[in-house]
N, C-alpha and C positions, 0 to 999 in steps of 0.2 A: 650592483651597479653603483659607481661613485660619480656624482655630478658636481662640477665646479662652476662657479660664477666668476668670470674673468674680470680683471680691472680694465677699464677703458683707457686706451693709451693715446688715442688721436688728439691732436691739438688743432683748434680749441677743444677743451675737454667736454665730454658728453656726460651729463649728470644722471642720465636714465639708467635703469637696471632692468634685467629680464624678469627678476623676481624680487618683490619687496620682502622685508624681514618677516612680516606676517604670512606672506605666501610661502616662504620657505618652511615655516612651521606647518602649514597646511600640507605641503608636499611630504614632509617627513611623517605626518600623521596618516595620510592616505596611502603612502607607499613605504611601509616599514623596511622593505628590502633595499631601499635607496639611502645611501649616505650622501649628504650635501654639505659642501664647504664653499666659503667665499674668500676670494683673494682680497686682501686689505686694499683700501682706496681712500684717498682724502678728497676726491672730487664728486663722489656720488651724492644724490639728493637724500639718501639715507646713510647715516654715519656707520662706521665700523661698530661703535657701541650699540647702535640700534639692532644690529644683527647679534652680536655676542651676548647682549643682555637677555636675548630670547633663547640662548643656548646654541645658536648657530656657530659652528666652528670657523674661525678665521685661519686661513692657510696660505702662505706665500707661494710655496711650490705646489703646482697643480699637476705635476707629472704622473701622479698615481691615480688621476681621475680618468674615467672612461669617456665621458661626454662633457664638453665645455660650452657654456652659454655666455654670449656677450650681446652687445648691441651693434656698434659700428665695427669697421674693419679692424682686425687684430694686427698690430704692428708685425712686420716680417720677423724681426728679431725676437718677438715674444711667442711665435708659433712653436708648439710642442709636437714633435714627430709622432706619427701613428695614432693620433687622436681623432675623435669626431667632434667637429665644431658646428655650432649654430651662430650665425650673425649676418648682418647685412654686408655683403662683400662689395657691392657696386661693381660687378665685373661682367654680368651676363649680357650687357649691351656693348661689350668690348671697350669699356672705358680705359683709355691708354694710361691714365695716371695710376691704375691698379694692376697693370700687367705684371709688375714684379711680385705683387701679392699672390696672384694665381700661380705664377711660376714657382714661388716658394712653397705653396700648398702642395703642388705636385711633387716637388723635390722631396718634401718631408713625408710624403705618402699619407696625407691627411684626408679623411672623409669630411668633405665640406658640404653642409646643408644650408642653403640660403633662405632666410625668412621670406624674402620677396618672391621666391619661386614656389612656396608652399601653396598649392592650389587643389581645389576639388576637381573631379573629373570634368565638370562643365567649364573649367578654366578660371573660375572665380577664386580670388585669393582668400586664404584661410586667416591670415594674420597680418597686422601692420599697424602703423601709427597714424593711418590716414585721417581718422576722426579728429585727432588733436592737431594734425597739420592744418586741416580745414578750419578748426576753431581758432587757432592762433593766427592763421593767415588772414581770415576775414576780419578778426579784431585789429590786426596790424593795418589792413586795408582801410578800415574806418578811421583808425588813428592817423594814418598818412593823409587821408582826405581832409581831416580836420586841420592838420598842420599846413597842408598845401594851400587851403583857402582861408586860413587864419580865423576859423570859426569855433573851434573847441580843441581841447587837449585831453588825451587819455594817458594814464600811467602806462609805461612800457609793460608788455605782457610778462616779461621775465621778472618784473618787480611785484607782480600779483602773487599772493600766497598760493592760490589755487583757482580753479574755474569759478567757484562761487564769488570770489572777490572780483574776478574779471567781469562777470556779468553785472555786478554792482557798478563797476566803472562805466559800463555801457549806458547807464542812465545819464551820463554827461553828453552823449552824442546829440548834436543838433545839425542834422543833415539837410535841413531846408527842403528844397524840392528836388533833391538829387535823384537820379535814376541809376540803379545799379544792375549790372548784368552778371549773372553767375553761371558758369558752364561746368558740366559734369553730372554724373549720376551715382558715383561711388561713395566710399566713406569720406573722402576729402570734401566733396560737395555737400554731403549731408552735415558734416561738421560746420562748414561755412554757413549753411542754411540755419543751423542751430543758433549761431551768433546773430545773424540778421533778424531772426525772430526775437531773440533776447533783447535786441536793441529797439524793438518795437517798430520795425520797418515793415510796411505793408507789401505783401506779395501780389503781383498782378500777372495776368496771362500775356502771351506774346502779342496778340492783337492790340490790346489796350496799351501795352508798353510802347509799341512802335508808333501808334497813332495819336497818343494823347500826351498832354503835359499835366502835371499834378501840382497841387498846392502843398503837398507833403512828400517825403521821401518814399520811393517804392523800389522793389527789386523784382526782377524776372529771372526765373531759374530754368535754364534750357539744357537739353541733352543734344546728342549728335544729330538727331533728326531735324533740329532747328538751325544748326549752324553749318551743315553740309548737305549737298544734294548730288545724286548720281549724274555723271557727265551726259549720259544719254537719256535722261529724264525718267529712268525707271523708278518705281516706287521704292522708298527707302527701306532697307533691311539691315538691322543691327549686325547680325552675324556676318553678312556679306561685307559691310563696311569695315568691320574690325579685321577681316581677313584680306580685304582688297581696297585699302585706303586710297591707292592711286587712281581708282575708278571714280573718285568723287572730287567735287570742287567746293570751296568755301562759300557759304552764303552769309557769313558773319558781318560783312560790311554794313548791312542794314542796321545792325545794332551799334556799330561804332559811330554812326551819325547821330544817335539820340541818347547814348549812355554817357554818364559822367565818371563812373567808377566801374572798372571791370575786375571781377574776382575770378581767376582762372583755376578751376578745381577739377579739370578733366584729365583723362588719360590720353596721351598722344603718342602715335607711332610714327617712325620716320617716313612711312609711305603715305601718311595722311596729308591732306592739304593744310597749309598754314592758315591761321585765323585771319590775319590781314598781312599785307606787305608793307615794306618801308615806304613805298610810294603812297599807299593809302594813308599811313600815319602822317605824312607830310601834306596831305590835301587839306583844303580849307574846311571841308565838311566833316573832318575827323574830330569828334567832340570829346573823347575820353581824355581826362586830365590825370587820372591816377589808375595804375594797374597793380593789383596784388596778384603776382604770379606764383601761386602755390605750387603748381606743377613744375615750374622752373626748368624747362627745357631750353638750354642756352642757345640763343640766336637761331631758333628753329621755328616753333609754332607761333611765337610772338616775337617779332624782330626787335622790340625795345628791350627785351631781356638779354642784355649784353653779357652779363656775368651773374653769379650768385652774389647776394649781399650777405651781411653778417648780422647777428643779434646786436652787436655793439654799434654797427652802422647800417641799419636796415634799408635805407632808401638812397637811391641815386636818381638823377634826372636823365632822360633820353632826349636829345635834341633831334627832332624829326627832320629838320632841314639838312643836317650834316650826317645823321645816323650815328652820332657819337655820344659818349657819356658826358654829362655836365654835373656840376655840384647840385645837391638836392635843393629844390625849391628856388632855383636861381633865375628862372624866367617863366612867365605865364604861358609862353608858347611851348614849353617843354612838357613831356609826360613824366610824371613822378612814378618811379618803379620800386615796388617792394618785392624783392626776390630772395628772401632768406631761405636757404635750402635745408635747414635743420630746425624747422619751426616747433616740433614737439618738445625740443629741448627747453623751450621757454615755460612749459608747464610740466616739469619732469616728474613730479610726484603723481599727478593725475594720469599722465601718459603711461608711466611705469605700471601703475595699478591696473589700468585697462589692458595693457599689453600682456602682463603676467597672467591675468585672469584667462585670457584666450589661450595662452600657452598651456596653462594647467588643464584647461577643459578639452582642448582639441589636439594638442601636439604631444604633450608629455605621455599620455597613455600609449601613443604609438611608439614612442622611444622605449618605453618600459615593457610593453606587452606585445608589440608587433605591429607592422604597418600593412594591414590586410588590404587597404584600398590604395596602396602605393603613393600616398601623399608625400611621405618622406623621400621615396625613390625619385619622384618627379622633380624634387628640389635638390637632389644630390648632384653636385657638379663633378666631384672627384672621388675616387675610391682609394682604398688602402693599398692598392698596387701602384699608386702614383700615376693614375691614368684619368683622363676625362671620361665621364660616363657617356653612353651613346647619345643621350638626349642633348648633351652639350658638346658634342664632337665638332660642331661648327666653330668652336673656339680654338681649334688646333693650330691654325696658321697664326692666330693672334698671340698665343702663348709662346710660339717659337721665335717671334720677333724680339729683337734686343732693344 
């Protein structure tokens, strides 16, 4: 088997890699039957020389590879016919901006396996950059809060060499008596929790968070059972909620009245209730001044998330009276929104090392020795016959549209 690491082609460039130079050496040592090559790139967080100095072959033309690994969507013009690809395609939610990509994948009879859809039988994801999205998102949320209230400044995350330097930066935070609400229970929320702990912010339970004021900053970490309830008053059941989101209503408004900073690290489905409405955001008792929306579901779960922001310009304001965007920090009545949708790119070395480690441990053995638990099969969108697989047949009408 010959494995190739593709050059990232999207703009703005993504510096992350599926395997670091040292991890490539590990792969070749553990799997002598595998040849591994790397397409040259001048944007990676690891230089071409860092690969070649370890004996990893640089190869521009990857057409003789069997399996190709990338990070973000491969450009349509770069797709190679009849290959097996691994990358985040951002297509399974029928994202219209990637329709041409999935059409090209089918036309070129590519077997496409999407990292986001690699799951165990219980539905939990095998791999992702969630931890680092949470880490950088929470850091950016604290940074935004400091700028919004003119109380402290942190170095931009992408200017930190690594996570260790980022945590040193956190010693500059002076949150006063701010109350922070964090939603979610997965890797994203756990990453955000890691940053709040590193910042020395005290965690409190829901009862105390809602009922008390504090002389120091606190945060409350809640999951779905605390921000939704069944319409008919039935006892909350996680499995039922995630399969039947429309049967639930939001109870999050009680947190909007007492929180200063909201860090959104949850998974949200289109059938689930929104966290709050635009009318709620415009009410006098809406207290949140900064939202770090790591989940970044545009104009859905959180109405103030009007669009993704960028690493270069991470914050915009939301005017709750007009429901429109405003310049960052332009009015005290606005909500300042941090909605960067590629947060792990701000810590590319750490994120790549963590991602590659999981790939090597949990996915690469399936690629090389067989997928006995159907983990790869469940994440395979298209096959080498130019067809959608049965699991993703729901995309048929989507890919036929022009």
